[in-house]
N, C-alpha and C positions, 0 to 999 in steps of 0.2 A: 598250552602254548597257543597263542593269539600268532605270533609274527617269529621269521626266523630272518635275518638278518645276515644277508650274504652280497659280498662283494665280489663282482669281476674284476680283473686287471689285466693290463697285458703286461706290468711290471714284474720282472723276474725278482725270487727273493728266495733268501737261503735261511738257515739256521743253523748255529754255531754246534757241534758237537764237542765237548770235553773229551769223551774218552780216545779221537782220534784226532784231536785237534786240527779239525777242518771244518770248512763251512759245506753244507749239503745241501743242494738245490731243492725247493720243494714245490711242490703243485697246488699247496690248500696248506691253510692256516686254520685248524675249528677254534672257535671262540665266539664271544659276543663283541664282534660281528666273525662272522666266518668269511676267510678271503680266497679265492681260488684266481691263482694264475694261468689263464691262459697261453701264456709263455711256456711257464712252468709245466703245463702239461705237453708240450711238446719238448721241452728238454730236460727234467727231471728227471725223470723214467728214462735208465740205461736202453738205448738202440741194441741189437745184438752186435756180440764179440767182433765177430767176423768185421761189421762195419767199421768199429776202432781200428782194428789190425790196417784193413784197407785204406781207412783214411789215412793212416800215418805214410804208407806206401804211396798214395796220391798226394799227398803233400811234398813228401820228399820227391818225387819226380816232377813237379808243377802239373799235374793233370788237374782237369777241370773236376771240380768235386759235384756238378752237378751230375755228373756221368754215374757218380759214385751213388748218388741220392735214388738215381733212375734204376739203379741195379737192386736196390732195397726197397722198391716202391712199394709200399702197400705193409709192410714190417714193422714201420712205426709211425705214429701221427707227424705231420709236418705242417708248416704253415700253408694257409690259403686250403687244407685239407678240409674236404666235405664231412668227415666223422666228428671234426671237434667239437661240434654242438649236440651230437650224443655222448660224446666224454663227458663233456663238461656238466651234462644234465645230472650224471652219475655224480660226477661229483657235488653235487648240489644236493642229492639224497644225502651224501655222506654228512652236509653240513646238518641236514635235517634231521637226520639219526644222530648227531654230535648235543643237539637242542633237546631231542626228546630224552637219549638217555645217557649223555655224556661220553657215549662211546661211538666215532665216526666206523668203525673199520670192524670188516667180518673175517673170519678164517677161512669161509668159501672162496677159492677161486673163481668161479662162475658167479657171485653175488656180486653186484655194482658197489657194494661197500666195501671190496677187497682192496688193502692197501699194496697197491701195485708197486715195485721197484724197479720193474724192466716194462718197456714197451710191449713186448710177448703178453704180458699178464695183463697190463691195462686195456689191448686191445680184446683180450677171451674177455675178461672180466666186464667191460662194458659195450662191446658190439658182437662178440661171437657166442659166448653163452646162450642155452635156450631158455635161461630165465632173466629176469632184470633183479630181485630179492629170492635170495633162500630162502626154504620155508621157515626160517627161526622169523627173519628180521620182516617177511611179509604178513606174520601173523601178528607179529607186535605191532605193524604199521595198521593192521584191519582193528585190531585191539584199539587204538588210539581213533581212528577215524569213527568207531562206533560209539 
């Protein structure tokens, strides 16, 4: 593999799911080229359930949503979040592994290749795990690099 073409965009995109007949926001779509949405990294993985319950209350009461975001600060990636670059790096690795193997994801919740559906999972896999790649993917990468 000589090149991996990765486009970063602030555009939000979604894919249609025939099984539940609705669109799902995406963080990324892997292929040639791979596309990673920085807005998708913020909006696609679900925030804590409590956030959505309180958001409904805040909206009904006409309260400022900034208070809500402050209350949950750190529990999800937000706009102008300093952690966004580190998170995007992990998604770029998913694009690399897609190009290498056709499989961008890992089942290991601590591996940066984990397919997070919740912000909590994304933050753990990309920022808080004690390792960047699981042993299996680290060995695969070392084999490719040698």
